[in-house]
C-alpha positions, -999 to +999 in steps of 0.1 A: -408+095+617-375+100+599-367+082+567-333+063+566-317+044+538-298+013+548-267+009+525-253-025+516-225-031+542-192-048+537-198-081+556-161-088+558-127-087+541-132-058+517-159-073+495-172-047+470-205-061+458-232-087+465-264-101+449-297-097+466-311-132+469-344-125+486-362-101+509-377-113+543-398-081+546-422-060+524-433-024+524-454-016+554-439-043+577-427-033+611-391-043+618-370-044+649-332-040+656-313-071+644-343-087+626-332-105+595-345-085+565-326-098+535-304-126+522-275-117+500-248-136+482-213-123+483-183-136+464-177-159+493-209-169+510-246-165+514-253-141+543-285-129+561-284-092+570-300-079+601-318-045+603-298-018+621-329+001+632-365-003+645-392+012+623-414+005+593-403-006+559-411+022+534-395+008+502-374-020+489-349-003+466-333-034+450-350-064+435-339-100+440-313-111+415-297-077+412-260-072+421-253-039+439-221-023+452-212-020+489-225+014+501-255+015+478-289+019+495-310-012+494-340-004+517-358+027+530-371+025+566-392+050+586-376+051+620-396+051+652-394+080+676-377+113+668-360+125+637-328+109+650-345+075+649-345+047+675-312+043+693-294+010+689-287-011+719-259-002+742-224-007+730-232-003+693-217+021+669-216+030+633-200+006+609-164+018+605-165+039+637-151+032+671-172+020+700-156+014+734-122+011+718-134-014+691-149-010+657-184-022+655-190-045+626-220-062+611-238-086+635-221-120+635-189-110+617-167-104+646-148-072+659-119-055+642-092-037+661-094+001+660-061+002+642-073-019+613-069-001+579-085-008+546-076+004+511-099+032+502-123+025+473-128+052+448-163+066+448-174+044+477-205+057+496-198+059+533-217+033+553-234+050+583-258+023+594-258+016+631-256-020+643-253-040+675-226-065+683-245-096+694-243-133+685-256-144+652-294-149+655-308-184+649-325-189+615-362-178+617-392-192+598-405-168+573-435-165+550-434-156+513-436-118+511-449-095+484-422-079+462-433-054+437-463-073+424-450-108+431-438-130+459-403-140+470-403-178+470-387-197+499-357-216+485-321-221+494-294-205+472-284-239+456-321-245+447-324-210+433-293-216+411-308-249+399-340-232+390-322-205+371-302-232+352-333-252+343-354-221+334-379-228+362-399-198+376-398-203+414-428-179+419-450-204+401-441-233+424-456-245+457-429-258+480-432-293+494-406-287+521-412-277+557-429-244+559-435-243+521-398-242+512-391-252+476-368-282+473-346-295+445-372-322+437-398-295+433-376-277+407-367-309+389-403-320+387-413-286+373-385-289+347-399-322+335-373-344+351-344-326+335-310-339+348-296-318+377-275-289+365-284-294+328-308-268+314-334-279+290-321-255+264-288-273+263-304-305+252-313-291+218-284-288+193-274-253+183-284-237+215-263-221+242-267-208+277-251-177+291-246-173+329-233-140+344-199-143+360-205-133+396-204-144+432-182-173+441-173-181+405-161-146+398-140-144+430-125-179+424-116-171+389-099-138+398-080-154+427-068-183+406-056-160+378-039-137+403-022-167+420-011-185+388+005-153+373+020-140+405+035-170+424+059-193+404+043-227+409+061-260+411+043-293+415+058-325+427+042-359+429+045-390+452+028-424+450+024-441+484+012-473+500-015-463+525-025-498+536-013-493+572-033-461+574-065-477+561-060-506+586-056-481+614-087-464+603-107-496+606-093-502+641-102-467+652-138-472+641-143-497+669-124-478+695-146-462+722-130-428+719-138-426+682-173-440+684-196-417+663-167-399+647-163-401+609-126-408+603-117-402+567-084-403+548-087-365+547-084-364+585-052-384+583-039-361+556-047-330+577-029-344+606+001-354+585+003-319+569+003-302+604+030-325+616+052-322+585+049-284+586+068-284+619+100-297+601+094-276+570+079-243+582+085-227+548+054-244+533+033-226+560+049-192+553+037-162+532+055-141+507+051-103+514+065-086+484+054-051+495+073-054+528+102-074+513+096-101+538+087-138+542+062-142+571+066-174+590+035-186+609+036-204+642+002-218+637-016-237+610-050-224+597-057-253+574-078-246+543-100-274+529-111-270+493-149-278+492-171-282+461-205-267+468-236-259+446-224-223+447-189-232+435-155-238+451-150-225+486-120-230+509-131-227+546-104-229+573-098-251+603-083-227+627-052-238+647-054-273+631-019-280+644-032-280+680-059-306+673-058-344+678-068-367+650-103-370+665-107-332+668-096-328+633-120-354+620-149-336+639-138-302+626-137-314+590-172-330+593-186-297+607-168-277+579-181-300+552-217-299+565-216-261+567-202-257+532-227-280+517-256-261+533-242-228+520-237-214+555-200-208+554-194-172+564-168-149+547-148-148+579-144-186+578-127-184+544-099-160+550-065-162+568-055-197+557-018-207+558-018-240+538-045-259+519-056-295+511-078-303+481-092-339+482-097-347+445-098-384+455-135-381+464-142-377+427-122-408+418-093-386+405-058-398+410-041-364+413-037-330+398-017-298+397-036-276+422-032-238+421-021-220+453-046-200+472-035-164+472-013-156+502-003-192+508+028-211+497+017-247+494-014-268+486-016-306+487-038-326+465-050-360+479-058-385+453-081-415+452-071-446+472-071-477+449-062-514+451-031-517+430-001-541+427+028-531+449+062-547+456+066-557+493+097-577+503+103-586+467+068-599+461+040-582+441+009-580+463-023-559+462-021-528+484-040-496+490-022-470+469-027-432+468-011-404+448-001-370+463+006-338+445+022-308+462+022-273+445+043-247+461+055-211+456+091-214+445+099-179+458+094-192+494+099-230+491+130-245+475+129-278+458+147-295+487+121-281+512+091-290+490+105-325+485+112-330+522+077-318+531+060-341+506+081-370+516+072-364+553+035-363+545+039-395+525+058-413+552+031-403+578+003-416+557+023-448+547+031-456+583+011-435+608+032-450+636+061-427+628+040-398+639+053-403+675+088-392+662+075-358+653 
């Protein structure tokens, strides 16, 4: 057999490091091509990595909880067969090398064109692991495995984070979930009923807690700083009467076509943003300073800011402008479910053109959102409240909502930003005018 070291691959979009969450194998285990061997957490998502070869695990080179750079070896495997190792399935190639006119990438993360270029990273170790381009495998049931004298407990990333915050040792717990998976309730019980997200140490005065800045929090912080100090932000506000929208929502609930579909105010806002962007395409454009150009997009990849146990993520609804209200509602529900479960992939969080952040779900009226890097506008949707409103000279109770639009003043002038915000407000105040767009 020949010993090969599997380096941590770039699972998409130039990520430079990742944290090892847990191993699915142990030394001595036989592994097959595309078998899931480790779960990692990047700056954007939790990802399961498949094995590029068939063979036997010799050594796990990195312990769970460690953060390693892309290109660093993480596992040693004795390959089956000759010194060259087992050949991957037909059509595969080395990561970063061409195969049949395409560049083979990590399983489940899509092809890149052969002309794609990336900025070279100083001192980066070449990634030479061979992989096979096949659909993402379904999650598999696994047993706890030995890891250098202990066992890797079965728990989802949000539960691991909760355990770390509460100071609970997962290896000492027996999971009550299906297949022995450790649940949030198991962790809270072991912590003596401590409130979710609040470590016991924080309850005593004079104590403090330090958490490494990494993963989603690190990426979000850097992106927000880069955006805030690169794009000149302007924020405008608009308060609107959305009573007609809420009445339409109630009617749609009983409509046969919408049966079983969760119609939310966010779905209406998504539709309004897509329609309003037709008249003001500047909000859907990108400033390319290096090329000295403004890039106008003839499509809307709508970003939706989502709060998850891992932090803020912004997955995209691709070609949202081509979707009906029903299709948007269904896409938003899938997006939210995937984000809550921590299953959003890195590829699903890039390439957005404009974003909505729904602060209303937290009971907040509005805010001044920061642009996502590479985008020129972001809309904050506030809480919908019963408030007094003047209708035909009479003060009556109505459903009222506040909107806030932040935009890049290099791309979007005040007139354009105001027009776009007014159009979104008009569409939400009277959905019937949508037929004029």
